[in-house]
C-alpha positions, 0 to 999 in steps of 0.5 A: 712645739718640739717633742726633743727634750735634749739640751741641744734642742732646747738651748737657744745661742745668740751672739750680739753685735758686740761680741757677747755670746748668750745662751738661754735655756727655758725650764718651766718647772718652777718660777726661778731663773739663774744667771751664769757668765764669764769674761776674760778678766782674771789674775793671769792679766795682773801687771807685775807688782800687782798681785790679787788685782784682778780679784780685788777689782772683781770684789769691788764691782759690788761696792757701789755704782756711778748711780747708788752706794752699795747699801742701796743696791743691797736693800733693793736686791734683799728685798726681792731675794734676789742675788748677784756676785763676781769673783775672779779666778786665773783667767776669768771674771765669773758672774753668777745671779739667781731670782724668781723669774718675774725679778730677772729685769731687777737681776739683769739690771743690777748685774749690769749697773755694777758691771758697767758702772763701778764707782771703785770708792776709795774707802771700800778699797781700803776696807777690802785691801784690809780684809784681804790681807787679813785672810792672806795672814790667816791662810799663812798659818795653815800648814797645807796652805804654805806647802802647796804655796811652795810647791807652786813656786818650784813647779811654776816659774815666777810670773806664771798664773799658777806660781803663788807668791809668798804671803808676806809679798802678796801683802806688800803688793796688795797694800800698794794697790790703788783706786787707780790701779783697779780703774786701769785694770777694769778699762783695759780688760772689761768689755762684752767681746770675751763675755759669755752669759747663760740664763736658765729657768722660768724664761722666754728665750726671745724676751731674754735676748731683748732684755739683754740687748737693751741692758748690754748691747750698747756695751763697748770695750776691749777684748782681751787676747786669748790665754796663750801659755806653753805647756809646763815642762816636767822637772828633770829630777825629784826634790824635797823641801821642808818648812818649819812652822811652830806649834802644829799637831799635824803636818801637811805633805804636798807631792806634785809635779806639772800635769800637762793636762788641759780641758781640750786634751783629747784624753782629759776624761780618761785622765780624770777617771784615772785620778778618781780611781787613785785618789780623789776620794779619802773613803774610796780611792786607792790611796785612801783605802790604803792610808786611811783605812788599812794603815790608820795614818790620816783622816784626809788624803787626795789626788788631784789634777787642779786647774786642768782647764784652760791651762795645765795646773799641777798634779798633786797628792795631798795628805795630812799626818802626824809628824812621826808618820811623814816618811811612811806615808810618803813612801807608801803614797809614791809606792801606790802611784808606781803600782797604778803606773805599772799595773794600771786600772782595774776593770771593776774600778773603771766601771765603778768610776764611769757609773759614779761620774755619769751619775754625779754629772746628771744629779748635778744638773738638778737646778737651773744654776748648775745647768748655767754653770755648765752651758757657760763651761761648754762655750768657754771650751767650745765643746758644742751645745749637744755636749750635755747630752753627749757627756754620759755616753763619752764617759761610758765609752772610755777603755781600760787601755784609754785610761791606763795610757793617760796614767802613763802620760801624766803621773810621773812620781820619779820626778815629782817634788815633796813639800812638807810643812808642819812642826818637826821637833 
């Protein structure tokens, strides 16, 4: 028996003949098991005029199969305390599940049945459409949602997965989605060729491999092509827009631009550390310490490289303020960013962020579900089975010069778009 307790030594990686990648990590600390996975079936693949189709297709997987209704499935799962879920993001269909270890056959059997034999009943689709539309309408009354929506339309061209359609147009397109559209999307994109499945818990790797082979080994389907998106160009000049909304006590301001940051960029970690120091936390970051603590302009401000994964999403600063404080909040936030670019991160800031980032990563691996999610991510980006072992040392090795180079490369307030949503009079 090996005494090496590293993740790399304990992970077992299998590739089935149909292309499915299976990762298994035995953890016998308690009698539970978690499942995480994905395949390329996200919103990126929506055909024109079919907003939300990928998300609706993912949600419809749990609405009944060719063998059982959703209630029959729910009763069986609830009696054992097991759960399985599917949801769509911009690029992938994500899969999650949890059970006690002796119920893993039930969990995998249900997951496979829903994934391979969905019925897509028309009555369930109608209920889901109405819930989706109600959610969109509710979100359209949120100042932060409206500001970010408009920002995305300015930064990214229509058709880009990060370009958000207006609420009205999204509703029209959701209303037009039929059961045939859902079935066609499923048939065109769902299959094992792009699938990653990670299983962590009180299991035996070889038995899990055999179990997954029995459930999914004979599955066949299309393999969507890899995501091929060019990096988004920066705007040539700054831009500002106002969105008037009725009876709002506060306004939301979103400042942003194309980030050009992706997970596989060599300087991804320095850029993430830079953002943490600048504005990730309202409580401890530069933006929060000044606008919240010193000036009392807001209860919430943060910055983010959102969606910097498979593709490059935006860099944004978001802040909620009273209407009378809009201009001073914008001016102060941009001044802080300018100073950050000019003078860089301080030594003590870097040490604090390295310690915090490494610590939160290690604490985050305390559960089977968190480990399974990390394994799926590592496989998705091709980072190597030893990445979870190397990650803390990668963080600690980042230098001030590397962070400062990332700051200058990825932060461009001089061409940022600013969108303000709320009541101004």
